[in-house]
C-alpha positions in Angstrom: 0.0 0.0 0.0 3.0 2.3 0.4 3.6 2.6 -3.3 -0.1 3.1 -4.0 -0.2 5.8 -1.3 2.8 7.6 -2.9 1.2 7.4 -6.4 -2.2 8.6 -5.2 -0.7 11.6 -3.4 1.5 12.6 -6.3 -1.4 12.4 -8.8 -4.0 14.1 -6.6 -4.6 17.1 -8.9 -4.8 14.9 -12.1 -7.2 12.6 -10.3 -9.5 15.4 -9.2 -9.7 16.7 -12.8 -10.4 13.2 -14.1 -13.2 12.8 -11.6 -14.8 16.1 -12.6 -14.8 14.8 -16.2 -16.3 11.4 -15.1 -19.0 13.1 -13.1 -20.1 15.4 -15.9 -20.0 12.5 -18.5 -21.8 9.9 -16.5 -24.1 12.4 -14.9 -25.7 13.0 -18.3 -26.5 9.3 -18.7 -27.6 8.9 -15.1 -30.5 11.3 -15.9 -31.5 9.0 -18.8 -31.4 5.8 -16.7 -35.2 5.9 -15.7 -36.1 5.9 -19.4 -34.6 2.5 -20.0 -35.9 0.7 -16.9 -39.0 -1.5 -17.0 -40.7 -4.4 -15.3 -40.4 -5.8 -11.9 -37.4 -8.0 -13.0 -39.1 -11.4 -12.4 -38.1 -12.9 -15.7 -35.9 -15.8 -16.5 -35.1 -18.2 -19.3 -37.2 -21.3 -18.9 -40.2 -23.3 -20.0 -42.7 -20.6 -18.9 -41.1 -17.9 -21.1 -40.8 -20.4 -24.0 -44.5 -21.4 -23.6 -45.6 -17.8 -23.5 -43.8 -17.2 -26.8 -45.4 -20.3 -28.3 -48.9 -19.0 -27.3 -48.1 -15.7 -29.1 -46.6 -17.3 -32.2 -49.0 -20.2 -32.6 -52.3 -19.3 -31.0 -52.7 -15.6 -31.5 -52.3 -14.7 -27.8 -51.2 -11.1 -27.4 -47.8 -10.1 -26.0 -49.3 -7.3 -23.8 -52.7 -6.3 -22.7 -54.3 -3.2 -21.1 -57.4 -3.9 -19.0 -59.9 -1.1 -19.2 -62.3 -1.0 -16.3 -65.6 0.8 -16.8 -68.0 1.9 -14.1 -71.4 3.2 -15.1 -72.5 6.6 -13.8 -75.9 7.2 -12.3 -78.7 7.8 -14.8 -77.0 6.0 -17.7 -79.0 3.1 -19.1 -77.5 -0.4 -19.7 -77.8 -0.1 -23.5 -76.2 3.4 -23.5 -73.4 2.0 -21.2 -72.7 -0.9 -23.6 -72.8 1.4 -26.6 -70.4 3.9 -25.1 -68.0 1.1 -24.1 -68.0 -0.3 -27.7 -67.3 3.2 -29.1 -64.5 3.7 -26.6 -62.9 0.4 -27.3 -62.9 1.0 -31.0 -61.3 4.5 -30.6 -58.7 3.0 -28.2 -57.8 0.3 -30.8 -57.3 2.9 -33.5 -55.5 5.4 -31.4 -53.1 3.0 -29.8 -52.5 0.8 -32.9 -53.7 -2.2 -31.0 -53.9 -5.6 -32.7 -57.5 -6.2 -31.4 -59.9 -5.4 -28.5 -62.2 -7.5 -26.4 -65.5 -5.6 -26.0 -67.6 -6.5 -23.0 -71.1 -7.7 -23.4 -73.6 -9.4 -21.0 -73.1 -12.7 -22.9 -69.3 -12.9 -22.5 -69.5 -12.2 -18.7 -67.4 -9.1 -18.9 -70.2 -7.0 -17.5 -71.5 -7.4 -13.9 -74.0 -4.8 -12.8 -72.6 -1.3 -13.3 -69.0 -2.6 -13.8 -67.4 -3.9 -17.0 -64.0 -4.5 -18.4 -62.5 -4.6 -21.9 -59.0 -5.7 -23.0 -56.8 -4.0 -25.5 -54.3 -6.4 -27.1 -50.8 -5.6 -28.4 -48.9 -8.2 -30.5 -45.5 -6.4 -30.6 -43.6 -4.0 -28.5 -41.3 -1.9 -30.6 -40.3 0.4 -27.8 -43.4 2.6 -28.2 -45.6 1.1 -25.5 -45.3 4.1 -23.2 -46.6 6.3 -25.9 -49.5 4.0 -26.6 -50.3 3.9 -22.9 -50.4 7.7 -22.8 -52.7 7.8 -25.9 -55.2 5.5 -24.2 -54.9 7.5 -21.0 -55.7 10.7 -22.9 -58.8 8.9 -24.4 -59.9 7.8 -20.9 -60.3 11.4 -19.7 -62.9 12.1 -22.4 -65.7 9.9 -21.2 -68.7 11.4 -19.4 -71.2 8.5 -19.2 -68.8 6.3 -17.2 -65.6 6.4 -15.3 -62.7 4.7 -17.1 -59.6 3.3 -15.3 -56.7 1.5 -16.9 -54.6 -1.4 -15.5 -52.7 -4.4 -16.7 -49.0 -5.1 -17.2 -47.9 -2.0 -19.2 -49.8 0.4 -17.0 -48.7 -1.1 -13.7 -45.1 -1.2 -15.0 -45.2 2.5 -15.9 -46.8 3.4 -12.6 -44.2 1.3 -10.7 -41.4 3.2 -12.4 -43.1 6.5 -11.4 -43.6 5.3 -7.8 -40.0 4.2 -7.6 -38.7 7.6 -8.7 -41.0 9.3 -6.2 -39.9 6.9 -3.4 -36.2 7.7 -4.2 -36.9 11.4 -4.0 -38.8 11.0 -0.7 -36.1 8.8 0.8 -33.4 11.2 -0.2 -35.4 14.1 1.2 -35.5 12.3 4.6 -32.2 10.5 4.7 -29.7 13.1 3.4 -30.5 15.9 5.8 -30.6 13.6 8.8 -27.3 12.0 7.6 -25.8 15.5 7.5 -26.8 16.1 11.1 -25.1 12.9 12.2 -22.0 13.8 10.3 -21.9 17.2 12.0 -22.2 15.5 15.4 -19.4 13.2 14.4 -17.0 15.8 13.1 -18.2 19.1 14.4 -17.4 21.0 11.2 -19.4 21.7 8.1 -16.5 21.0 5.7 -15.7 17.6 7.2 -19.4 16.7 7.4 -20.1 17.8 3.8 -17.4 15.7 2.1 -18.9 12.2 2.8 -22.2 13.3 1.4 -20.5 14.7 -1.6 -18.6 11.5 -2.2 -21.8 9.5 -1.7 -23.7 11.6 -4.3 -20.8 11.4 -6.8 -20.7 7.6 -6.4 -24.4 7.2 -7.0 -24.6 9.5 -10.0 -21.5 7.9 -11.6 -22.8 4.4 -11.0 -26.2 5.3 -12.5 -24.5 6.6 -15.5 -22.4 3.4 -15.8 -25.5 1.2 -15.4 -27.3 3.0 -18.2 -24.9 1.3 -20.6 -26.0 -2.1 -19.4 -29.5 -1.8 -20.9 -28.7 -3.0 -24.4 -27.4 -6.3 -22.9 -29.9 -7.0 -20.2 -33.4 -6.0 -19.0 -33.0 -3.5 -16.2 -35.6 -3.6 -13.4 -37.1 -0.4 -12.0 -35.9 -1.4 -8.5 -32.4 -0.4 -9.6 -33.5 3.2 -9.0 -33.8 2.4 -5.3 -31.0 -0.2 -4.8 -28.1 1.9 -6.2 -28.7 5.0 -4.1 -29.5 2.9 -1.0 -26.2 1.0 -1.3 -24.1 3.8 -2.8 -24.9 6.5 -0.3 -24.6 4.3 2.7 -21.4 2.6 1.7 -19.6 5.8 0.4 -20.5 7.7 3.5 -19.2 4.8 5.6 -15.9 4.7 3.8 -15.5 8.5 3.9 -16.3 8.5 7.6 -13.5 6.0 8.3 -11.1 7.8 6.0 -11.7 11.3 7.2 -11.6 10.2 10.9 -8.2 8.6 10.4 -6.9 11.6 8.4 -8.0 14.0 11.2 -6.2 11.9 13.8 -3.0 11.8 11.8 -2.9 15.5 10.7 -2.7 16.6 14.3 0.9 15.4 14.6 2.0 14.9 10.9 2.3 16.8 7.7 -0.6 16.7 5.1 1.5 14.4 2.9 2.3 12.0 5.7 -1.3 12.0 7.0 -2.7 11.2 3.6 -0.2 8.4 3.0 -0.8 6.8 6.4 -4.6 7.1 6.0 -4.4 5.4 2.7 -2.2 2.6 4.1 -4.5 2.0 7.1 -8.0 3.2 6.4 -7.6 2.6 2.7 -6.6 -1.0 3.4 -9.8 -1.4 5.5 -11.9 0.1 2.7 -10.5 -2.4 0.2 -11.2 -5.5 2.4 -14.6 -4.1 3.4 -15.5 -3.4 -0.2 -14.4 -6.9 -1.2 -16.8 -8.4 1.4 -19.8 -6.3 0.1 -18.8 -7.0 -3.5 -18.8 -10.8 -2.9 -22.0 -10.7 -0.9 -23.7 -9.2 -4.0 -21.9 -11.5 -6.4 -23.6 -14.4 -4.7 -26.8 -13.3 -6.3 -25.4 -14.0 -9.8 -26.0 -17.7 -9.3 -29.8 -17.0 -9.4 -30.7 -16.6 -13.1 -33.7 -14.3 -12.5 -33.4 -10.8 -14.0 -34.0 -8.9 -10.8 -31.2 -10.7 -9.0 -28.8 -10.2 -11.9 -29.8 -6.5 -12.0 -29.3 -5.9 -8.3 -26.0 -7.9 -8.3 -24.6 -6.0 -11.3 -25.9 -2.6 -10.2 -24.7 -3.3 -6.6 -21.3 -4.6 -7.6 -20.9 -1.5 -9.9 -21.7 0.9 -7.0 -19.4 -1.0 -4.6 -16.5 -0.8 -7.0 -17.1 2.9 -7.7 -17.5 3.6 -3.9 -14.2 1.9 -3.2 -12.6 3.7 -6.2 -13.9 7.1 -5.2 -12.8 6.5 -1.6 -9.2 5.7 -2.7 -8.8 8.3 -5.4 -11.3 11.2 -5.2 -11.4 11.4 -1.4 -7.6 11.5 -0.8 -7.3 14.1 -3.6 -9.8 16.4 -1.9 -8.3 15.8 1.6 -4.8 16.5 0.3 -5.9 19.8 -1.3 -7.8 20.8 1.8 -5.2 19.8 4.4 -5.8 21.4 7.8 -8.8 23.3 6.3 -10.8 20.1 6.8 -11.5 21.5 10.3 -12.9 24.8 9.0 -16.4 26.0 9.7 -16.7 24.2 13.0 -20.1 24.7 14.6 -19.9 22.0 17.3 -17.2 21.2 19.8 -16.5 17.5 19.5 -14.4 16.0 22.3 -12.5 12.9 21.0 -11.0 12.0 24.3 -14.3 12.2 26.2 -15.9 9.9 23.7 -13.1 7.4 23.7 -13.1 7.4 27.5 -16.8 6.5 27.7 -16.4 3.7 25.1 -13.3 2.5 27.0 -15.3 2.3 30.2 -18.2 0.5 28.5 -15.9 -2.1 26.8 -14.2 -2.7 30.2 -17.5 -3.2 31.8 -18.7 -5.7 29.2 -15.4 -7.6 29.3 -15.7 -8.0 33.1 -18.8 -10.3 32.6 -18.2 -11.9 29.2 -20.3 -15.1 29.9 -23.3 -13.1 31.1 -23.1 -10.6 28.2 -22.8 -13.4 25.7 -25.8 -15.3 27.1 -27.9 -12.1 27.2 -27.0 -11.2 23.6 -27.8 -14.7 22.4 -31.2 -14.8 24.2 -32.2 -11.5 22.6 -31.2 -12.7 19.1 -32.9 -16.1 19.5 -36.2 -14.6 20.7 -36.1 -12.2 17.7 -35.7 -15.0 15.2 -38.6 -17.2 16.4 -41.2 -15.6 13.9 -38.9 -16.8 11.0 -40.6 -20.2 11.1 -43.9 -18.5 9.9 -42.4 -16.5 7.1 -44.5 -16.6 3.9 -42.7 -15.5 0.8 -44.5 -14.2 -2.4 -43.5 -12.6 -5.7 -44.4 -8.9 -5.6 -47.3 -8.1 -8.0 -49.7 -5.2 -8.3 -50.1 -5.3 -4.5 -46.6 -3.7 -4.3 -48.0 -0.6 -5.9 -49.5 2.0 -3.6 -53.3 2.1 -3.5 -53.4 5.8 -4.5 -52.5 4.8 -8.0 -55.4 4.3 -10.4 -53.9 1.2 -11.9 -53.8 -0.5 -8.5 -57.4 0.5 -7.7 -58.6 -0.7 -11.1 -56.7 -4.0 -10.7 -58.2 -4.6 -7.3 -61.7 -3.9 -8.5 -61.2 -6.1 -11.6 -59.9 -9.0 -9.4 -62.7 -8.7 -6.8 -65.4 -8.5 -9.4 -64.4 -10.8 -12.3 -61.7 -13.1 -11.1 -62.2 -16.3 -9.1 -59.3 -16.1 -6.7 -59.7 -19.8 -5.8 -58.7 -21.1 -9.2 -55.6 -21.0 -11.3 -55.1 -21.4 -15.1 -52.3 -23.6 -16.5 -51.7 -23.8 -20.2 -50.3 -26.9 -21.9 -48.9 -26.8 -25.4 -48.3 -30.3 -26.8 -45.7 -30.4 -29.5 -45.8 -33.5 -31.9 -43.2 -34.6 -34.4 -45.9 -34.5 -37.1 -49.1 -32.6 -37.8 -51.3 -32.8 -34.7 -54.4 -33.7 -36.8 -52.7 -36.9 -38.0 -54.2 -40.1 -36.4 -51.5 -41.0 -34.0 -50.7 -37.6 -32.4 -54.4 -36.8 -32.2 -55.2 -40.1 -30.4 -52.3 -39.5 -28.0 -53.5 -35.9 -27.4 -57.0 -37.1 -26.4 -55.4 -39.7 -24.1 -53.4 -36.8 -22.5 -56.6 -34.8 -22.0 -58.3 -37.7 -20.3 -55.3 -38.2 -18.0 -55.3 -34.5 -17.2 -59.1 -34.6 -16.3 -58.4 -37.4 -13.8 -56.0 -35.2 -11.8 -57.8 -34.4 -8.5 -56.7 -30.7 -8.7 -58.1 -30.1 -12.2 -61.5 -28.4 -12.0 -62.1 -27.8 -15.7 -60.5 -28.4 -19.1 -60.7 -26.2 -22.1 -59.5 -28.0 -25.3 -60.6 -29.1 -28.7 -62.5 -31.9 -26.9 -64.6 -29.5 -24.9 -65.0 -26.9 -27.6 -66.5 -29.4 -30.1 -68.0 -31.7 -27.4 -66.1 -34.7 -28.8 -64.6 -37.4 -26.6 -62.2 -39.2 -29.0 -60.0 -38.5 -31.9 -62.3 -40.7 -34.1 -65.2 -38.3 -33.5 -63.1 -35.3 -34.4 -61.8 -37.0 -37.6 -65.4 -37.9 -38.6 -66.4 -34.2 -38.2 -63.6 -33.1 -40.3 -64.5 -35.6 -43.1 -67.9 -34.0 -43.4 -67.3 -30.8 -45.5 -70.3 -28.9 -44.0 -69.5 -29.7 -40.4 -65.7 -29.2 -41.0 -66.4 -25.6 -42.1 -68.4 -25.0 -39.0 -65.8 -26.5 -36.7 -62.7 -24.9 -38.3 -62.6 -21.8 -36.0 -62.6 -24.0 -32.9 -60.0 -26.3 -34.4 -57.8 -23.3 -35.3 -58.1 -22.0 -31.8 -56.6 -25.2 -30.3 -54.5 -26.8 -33.0 -51.9 -25.2 -35.2 -49.7 -27.6 -37.2 -47.6 -29.7 -34.8 -49.1 -27.9 -31.7 -52.2 -28.3 -29.6 -53.3 -26.0 -26.8 -55.0 -27.2 -23.6 -56.1 -25.0 -20.7 -56.5 -26.6 -17.3 -58.3 -24.7 -14.5 -57.1 -25.8 -11.1 -59.2 -25.9 -8.0 -56.6 -23.9 -6.0 -55.2 -20.4 -5.7 -52.6 -19.5 -8.3 -50.0 -18.7 -5.6 -50.6 -21.9 -3.7 -48.0 -24.7 -3.1 -50.4 -27.2 -4.7 -50.5 -25.2 -7.9 -46.6 -25.2 -8.0 -46.5 -28.9 -7.2 -49.0 -29.6 -10.0 -46.9 -28.0 -12.7 -43.8 -29.7 -11.4 -45.5 -33.1 -11.6 -46.8 -32.6 -15.1 -43.4 -31.2 -16.3 -41.8 -34.5 -15.3 -44.4 -36.9 -16.6 -43.5 -39.1 -19.5 -45.4 -38.3 -22.7 -45.2 -39.0 -26.5 -45.2 -35.2 -26.9 -42.8 -32.4 -26.0 -45.0 -30.8 -23.3 -44.7 -27.0 -22.8 -46.4 -25.5 -19.7 -47.3 -21.9 -19.1 -49.6 -19.9 -16.8 -49.0 -18.1 -13.6 -48.4 -21.2 -11.4 -45.6 -22.2 -13.8 -44.1 -18.7 -13.6 -44.1 -18.9 -9.8 -42.8 -22.5 -9.7 -39.8 -21.6 -11.9 -38.9 -18.5 -9.9 -39.2 -20.2 -6.5 -37.3 -23.3 -7.7 -34.5 -21.2 -9.2 -34.0 -19.3 -5.9 -34.2 -22.3 -3.7 -31.9 -24.4 -5.9 -29.3 -21.8 -6.7 -29.2 -19.6 -3.6 -27.2 -22.2 -1.6 -24.4 -21.9 -4.1 -24.3 -18.2 -3.7 -24.4 -18.5 0.0 -21.5 -20.9 -0.1 -19.4 -18.5 -2.2 -20.1 -15.6 0.1 -19.3 -17.5 3.3 -16.2 -19.1 2.0 -14.8 -16.0 0.2 -15.6 -13.8 3.2 -13.8 -16.2 5.5 -10.7 -16.3 3.4 -10.6 -12.5 2.9 -11.0 -11.8 6.6 -8.5 -14.6 7.5 -5.9 -13.0 5.2 -6.8 -9.5 6.5 -6.4 -10.4 10.2 -4.2 -13.4 10.1 -6.7 -15.2 12.3 -8.6 -18.4 12.1 -11.2 -17.7 14.7 -12.1 -14.0 14.1 -13.5 -14.6 10.6 -15.5 -17.6 11.8 -17.0 -15.6 14.7 -17.8 -12.7 12.3 -19.7 -15.0 10.0 -21.6 -16.8 12.7 -22.6 -13.5 14.4 -23.7 -12.1 11.0 -25.9 -15.1 10.2 -27.5 -15.0 13.7 -28.2 -11.3 13.5 -29.6 -11.5 10.0 -31.9 -14.4 11.0 -33.1 -12.3 13.9 -33.7 -9.5 11.4 -35.9 -11.7 9.2 -37.9 -12.7 12.3 -38.5 -9.1 13.2 -39.6 -8.4 9.6 -42.2 -11.2 9.8 -43.5 -9.8 13.1 -43.7 -6.2 11.6 -45.0 -6.8 8.1 -46.6 -10.2 8.0 -48.3 -9.8 11.4 -49.0 -6.1 10.8 -47.5 -4.6 13.9 -46.6 -1.0 14.7 -49.2 0.3 12.3 -47.9 -1.5 9.2 -50.3 -3.0 6.7 -50.2 -6.8 6.7 -48.3 -8.1 3.7 -46.3 -11.2 3.0 -42.6 -10.9 2.7 -41.3 -10.2 -0.8 -39.6 -13.3 -2.2 -36.4 -11.4 -3.0 -36.1 -9.8 0.4 -34.1 -12.6 2.3 -31.6 -12.9 -0.6 -31.3 -9.1 -1.0 -30.9 -8.3 2.7 -28.5 -11.1 3.1 -26.4 -10.2 0.1 -26.3 -6.5 1.0 -26.1 -6.6 4.8 -23.7 -9.5 5.1 -21.2 -7.4 3.3 -22.2 -4.1 4.7 -22.0 -5.3 8.3 -18.5 -6.6 7.6 -17.6 -2.9 7.2 -17.8 -2.5 10.9 -16.0 -5.8 11.6 -13.2 -4.8 9.3 -12.9 -1.3 10.8 -13.0 -2.5 14.4 -10.8 -5.6 14.1 -8.3 -3.6 12.0 -7.7 -1.2 14.8 -7.7 -4.0 17.4 -5.2 -5.8 15.2 -2.9 -2.7 15.1 -2.9 -2.4 18.9 -2.4 -6.2 19.4 0.8 -6.0 17.3 2.1 -3.2 19.5 1.1 -4.6 22.9 0.7 -8.4 22.4 -2.2 -8.0 25.0 -5.6 -9.2 23.7 -7.6 -7.5 26.4 -5.8 -4.1 26.0 -6.1 -4.4 22.2 -9.8 -5.0 22.4 -10.6 -2.2 24.8 -8.4 0.3 22.9 -9.7 -0.8 19.5 -13.3 -0.4 20.7 -12.5 3.0 22.3 -10.9 4.5 19.2 -13.4 3.2 16.6 -16.7 2.9 18.4 -17.7 6.5 17.9 -17.0 6.5 14.2 -18.6 3.0 13.7 -21.7 4.1 15.6 -21.9 7.2 13.5 -21.4 5.2 10.3 -24.1 2.7 11.4 -26.5 5.5 12.3 -26.0 7.0 8.9 -26.6 3.6 7.3 -29.8 3.2 9.4 -31.0 6.7 8.4 -30.4 6.3 4.7 -31.8 2.8 4.3 -34.4 3.4 7.0 -35.7 6.4 5.1 -37.1 3.9 2.6 -39.5 2.7 5.3 -41.5 5.9 4.5 -41.8 5.0 0.8 -44.9 3.5 -0.8 -43.7 0.5 -2.9 -44.0 -2.4 -0.5 -40.8 -4.5 -1.4 -38.7 -1.3 -1.3 -40.2 -0.4 2.1 -39.5 -3.9 3.4 -35.9 -3.8 2.1 -35.3 -0.4 3.7 -36.6 -1.5 7.1 -34.8 -4.9 6.8 -31.4 -3.3 6.1 -31.9 -0.7 8.8 -32.9 -3.3 11.4 -30.0 -5.6 10.5 -27.5 -2.7 10.8 -29.0 -1.7 14.1 -28.7 -5.2 15.6 -25.2 -5.4 14.3 -24.1 -2.1 15.7 -25.7 -2.6 19.1 -26.0 -6.3 20.2 -23.2 -7.7 18.1 -20.6 -4.9 18.1 -21.2 -3.6 21.7 -21.8 -6.8 23.5 -20.9 -9.9 21.6 -17.6 -8.8 20.1 -15.9 -7.6 23.3 -17.3 -10.6 25.2 -16.1 -13.2 22.7 -12.7 -11.4 22.3 -12.3 -11.7 26.1 -13.4 -15.3 26.3 -11.1 -16.5 23.5 -8.1 -14.4 24.6 -4.9 -14.9 22.5 -6.6 -17.8 20.7 -8.3 -15.0 18.6 -5.0 -14.4 16.9 -4.0 -18.0 16.3 -2.4 -18.2 12.9 0.5 -15.8 13.3 4.2 -16.8 12.9 6.9 -15.2 14.9 8.5 -13.8 11.7 5.2 -12.2 10.7 4.7 -10.8 14.2 8.2 -9.2 14.2 7.9 -7.7 10.8 4.5 -6.4 11.4 5.5 -4.8 14.7 8.4 -3.1 13.0 6.1 -1.7 10.4 3.8 -0.3 13.2 6.7 1.3 15.0 7.9 2.9 11.7 4.4 4.4 11.2 
């Protein structure tokens, strides 16, 4: 690190100019990032996606639909209502360049009382869907005889993007001012307090500009707008706090050049190891081949890399130019010695009763994790959107009025090696339909058999041989058979989100058949997403745990300290999940009852496991330094805690403020993520860092540092004395 420190100091002015160019360049593209975001990210390559494409290509199923909800106003007759709806749907088709529209009538059960719905179908998305949506929205405002509300995938996706941007603005409006207050309390001066915020904003803007260039290669989820600022601000401010605190210590007795170089060699080293832990925590998500995990992993890894890069290049350049002016504009008198004395007393008190403190800490964590056993995970859908949005209101009304929530539709597309209307494949297809009907979970079958009321392939062939009947049956045949393909729709007697529905599609996917069987429908979508996460997450977990252990072992030359850190992290994270279940799923503290978003455990683990290692690295690095000088584990622990606890507490408080600010947002998964990260950091900074760390350091004594060689000890001690 000595050569790196020399090079960074020598090139400080060039680095500052380069950063100004980077900020201007990437800032331009950061502003364009929202325009290329779309969808909730729950997409992956698999049978569901392939089947959906087959339905589009072979059976004229539209790629996207807008659901139009109509509610009749008082005094309007039923006939006038239906006439106005028909006129509206026709105008909507023409104005939005839709492929077709489904117009509600009493006969097709799309009208119930004063409520009706129509569907606008689109067969291709050439990047103009937002414009089409706006055209339909403009049309909706013209109606007088009825209220018109729009919902459906494209509408909800657009509203979710809008809500995410609003949430980001709200979280920043809450988090940044409070973070500035905490920084002022930590440093006492406006200059020192402003720099971490500036570094955080630079990191976020630069990363968002970089991520913009990912969009030609991968679908970018709208949740990136929340994830990048959440991680970027918190991590950059943490790094800057550590860096500035060490610089302010060193500049009291050394020149600016010496202070910068020592800070880079000590705090800079901690930043690198800490950043590596967070980077690997996020990289573990790459094993899960679902777009949202890939997005968050790539966006998160990018922001971590830039946070480390800015902390090691931009921050030292600014500090080197400022020098002692870092202490300018002081508005609060901050006593370093008083703070260290209090933390030293607290650490000594905890270490006097290490067994009691350990037991108390473990009891608190174990009680908190009890609700985890009742955790119910679900894929976020329209319910994630705030109820104030029209698309959410319309979707709820549409679901409550027209959709049977106790059933689920599964689509089977049978693919034969020859034309499906040939004798052998047709006979096999009718056999498949009969087997499907026998399944206890199947409530209803829609197929060529039910459409024409035929029970065997022979009956169908007989119909086709009669020219008059054949002409009459052709529309039905074309609806269910296209060349080598046959469509069958099975309605299940269970909720589409149920475990039974997922088990059903798993079972039929694995059944032997003379056909290539393609399965679609929402239960298949959920089954693939859940299975992908459950099957691949353990590999990501293994990578994170193993890599973190190795990194910390190398950083601290200890076998036990990395193991303790990992165990404590897992325990505190599990306790966090228990509290999230208690808060959200059970609806405590005024929160609306909602199941836990499926992505939350993976996200919170990936983010917090690395983020909480920040504090472990900061704390143990300082304990490590003192242990080299004194060879006394107890003294090293007390002094390490005394010298770092204030800055770690400030860093944790800022992390809690910035991520916790998302608790006041409206999109449910984002709210849950903000609360989850804030809770995890709070538990880590209090129970783990204040009680468990000193207690376990005391109990294990010199065994904490088992791994050192005498040669290493001697050389390291000499390095410390030189510093």
